C-alpha positions in Angstrom: 2.9 16.3 14.2 4.7 14.9 11.8 6.3 17.9 9.6 7.0 18.4 5.7 10.5 19.2 6.2 10.6 15.6 7.8 8.8 13.8 5.0 11.3 15.1 2.4 13.9 13.9 4.3 12.5 10.5 4.7 12.3 10.4 1.0 15.2 11.5 0.1 13.5 14.9 -2.0 12.9 18.8 -1.8 10.2 20.4 -3.0 10.5 23.0 -4.3 6.5 24.2 -3.9 5.7 22.3 -0.9 1.9 22.9 -1.4 2.6 19.8 -3.8 3.8 17.9 -1.7 1.1 18.6 1.0 -1.3 18.0 -0.6 -0.5 14.9 -1.5 -0.7 13.9 2.3 -4.0 15.1 2.5 -6.9 12.6 2.6 -10.2 13.7 1.6 -11.5 12.8 4.8 -9.0 15.5 6.4 -9.8 17.8 3.2 -13.8 17.6 4.0 -13.3 17.9 7.9 -10.9 21.1 7.2 -13.8 22.3 4.4 -10.7 23.2 1.8 -13.3 22.2 -1.2 -13.1 18.8 -2.8 -9.9 19.4 -5.4 -7.9 19.5 -2.2 -7.1 16.2 -1.6 -4.6 13.5 -3.0 -7.1 12.2 -5.6 -6.3 14.0 -8.4 -2.6 13.2 -7.8 -3.2 9.8 -7.2 -4.2 10.2 -10.3 -1.2 11.3 -11.8 0.8 9.1 -9.5 -0.7 5.6 -11.1 0.2 7.4 -14.5 4.2 7.9 -13.8 4.4 4.9 -12.1 2.9 2.8 -14.3 5.6 4.2 -17.4 8.3 4.4 -15.0 7.8 0.4 -13.9 6.9 -0.7 -17.4 10.3 0.2 -19.0 12.8 -0.7 -16.0 11.0 -4.4 -16.2 11.2 -4.1 -20.0 14.6 -3.6 -19.7 16.0 -6.2 -16.6 14.1 -8.6 -18.5 14.5 -9.4 -21.7 13.3 -12.2 -21.8 9.8 -12.1 -20.5 6.7 -12.1 -22.3 4.2 -9.6 -22.9 2.2 -11.2 -20.6 5.2 -12.3 -18.1 6.2 -8.5 -17.5 1.8 -7.4 -17.2 1.4 -9.7 -14.4 5.5 -8.7 -12.8 4.2 -5.0 -13.8 0.7 -5.5 -11.6 2.0 -6.9 -8.2 4.8 -4.3 -8.0 1.5 -1.7 -8.7 -1.3 -2.7 -6.5 -2.3 -1.9 -3.4 -1.4 -4.7 -0.7 2.7 -3.9 -2.8 2.6 -0.4 -2.3 0.7 -0.2 1.0 3.5 -2.3 2.0 6.1 0.0 0.3 4.9 2.7 2.6 5.0 1.2 5.4 8.9 0.5 4.5 9.1 4.7 4.7 6.1 5.1 7.9 3.9 6.7 5.7 1.4 6.5 7.8 2.4 9.0 10.5 2.6 11.5 8.2 -1.1 11.5 6.3 -3.2 14.3 7.5 -6.7 12.7 8.1 -9.8 14.2 10.2 -10.1 12.3 13.3 -12.7 10.2 12.4 -10.7 8.9 10.4 -7.9 8.7 12.6 -9.4 6.7 15.7 -10.9 3.9 12.6 -7.4 3.1 11.8 -6.9 4.7 8.7 -2.9 4.9 9.1 -2.3 1.3 8.7 -5.4 1.3 6.3 -3.7 -0.2 3.0 -5.8 1.5 0.6 -5.1 4.9 2.6 -1.3 4.0 2.4 -0.9 3.0 -1.2 -3.1 6.3 -2.6 -1.5 8.7 -0.8 2.4 7.2 -1.7 1.1 7.8 -5.7 0.0 10.9 -4.6 3.5 11.4 -3.2 5.4 9.6 -6.6 2.1 12.1 -8.6 3.6 15.3 -6.4 7.2 14.7 -7.5 6.6 14.2 -11.5 5.0 18.2 -11.1 7.8 19.7 -8.9 10.7 17.7 -10.0 10.2 15.8 -13.5 10.1 12.7 -14.4 14.2 11.8 -13.5 13.1 12.6 -9.5 10.3 10.7 -9.9 12.2 7.6 -11.1 15.0 7.9 -8.2 11.7 7.6 -6.6 10.3 5.4 -7.6 13.0 3.1 -8.7 14.7 2.9 -4.9 11.4 2.4 -3.0 8.8 0.6 -5.1 11.6 -1.5 -8.2 14.2 -3.2 -5.7 13.3 -6.7 -3.5 11.1 -7.5 -6.8 10.7 -11.3 -6.0 9.6 -10.6 -1.9 7.1 -8.1 -2.9 5.7 -9.6 -5.8 3.7 -11.9 -2.4 1.7 -9.0 -1.5 -0.3 -9.8 -5.7 -4.0 -11.7 -4.2 -2.4 -12.5 -0.4 -4.4 -15.0 0.5 -3.1 -17.7 -3.0 0.2 -16.5 -2.1 -0.5 -17.5 1.9 -1.6 -20.9 1.0 1.0 -21.8 -1.6 4.2 -21.5 0.8 1.5 -23.6 3.8 1.4 -26.0 0.8 4.9 -26.5 0.1 6.2 -26.8 3.8 2.8 -28.9 4.9 -0.2 -30.0 4.1 -4.1 -28.8 5.2 -5.4 -25.2 4.1 -5.7 -22.1 5.9 -8.8 -20.8 7.6 -10.1 -17.5 8.0 -12.2 -16.8 10.3 -14.5 -13.5 11.3 -13.8 -12.1 14.9 -16.4 -9.1 14.7 -18.0 -6.9 12.8 -19.4 -3.9 14.1 -20.9 -0.4 12.3 -24.5 0.6 10.9 -25.1 -1.4 7.3 -24.2 1.0 5.1 -20.3 1.2 7.0 -19.4 -2.0 8.4 -16.0 -3.0 9.4 -14.5 -6.7 9.9 -12.5 -8.3 11.0 -11.0 -11.0 10.3 -7.7 -13.9 11.8 -6.5 -15.9 9.3 -5.5 -19.8 11.4 -3.4 -22.4 10.5 -4.8 -25.3 12.9 -4.4 -23.7 15.6 -1.9 -21.4 15.5 -3.2 -16.9 14.1 -1.0 -16.2 11.0 -2.5 -12.6 10.3 -5.4 -10.5 11.4 -6.7 -7.7 9.2 -10.2 -5.1 9.0 -11.7 -3.5 6.2 -15.4 -3.0 5.6 -16.2 -6.0 3.5 -15.6 -9.5 4.8 -13.0 -9.9 1.8 -10.9 -6.9 2.5 -10.8 -8.2 5.4 -9.6 -11.6 5.1 -7.3 -10.0 2.9 -5.5 -8.0 5.1 -5.3 -10.9 7.4 -3.4 -12.6 4.9 -1.1 -9.4 4.1 0.0 -9.2 7.7 0.0 -13.3 7.7 2.8 -13.4 5.0 4.4 -9.9 7.2 5.4 -12.2 9.8 6.2 -15.1 8.1 8.9 -12.6 5.9 10.4 -11.3 9.3 10.3 -14.2 11.5 7.4 -13.4 13.6 5.4 -16.9 13.4 6.7 -19.9 12.5 5.3 -22.2 9.9 
């Protein structure tokens, strides 16, 4: 298992209270499996981190985009703090390998799930705020979220952005196909692929068809950005 010290090196901050960082990476499934109590997971820290992220990103955008209206600033902020964008930021620092997950959640691919990655990322922000104050949390956000903004805005409403990219270069629409459906009725898992003509652009898994399609579009955008597929 990766160490807390290694994670501190990755995020560039050494905690005075390491229990805060441990809690930030503790998913509810792990807390339940270990009988830790319902307030020992990272959900409260995620709540706090979400608020810190919003104020830091709002201040940054206000100062750096002086010609943007309120509506434009709101839209830009939404694209930067949405789940897919934060998951992308989390993947850049390989956050998934540090998350404490129950065995079943881990086996089902929880370390790659956007919701888990983005929630943990926000929880780390919350933990950093409590341990080091707004200055340290701001440094982390500005380094890991508020850079390469033009590219990161792609991941807000992935399906729409993917279609716009395709239409800017070619005629026609992308197509989403459901390739598998597993699990009991109350906890199904769907897998979808997004195709353009006969080429697979991306593949996604989720607990609803819509989520699986958004994840497929997200992976397609990543593949296009990193030139893993040509369109």
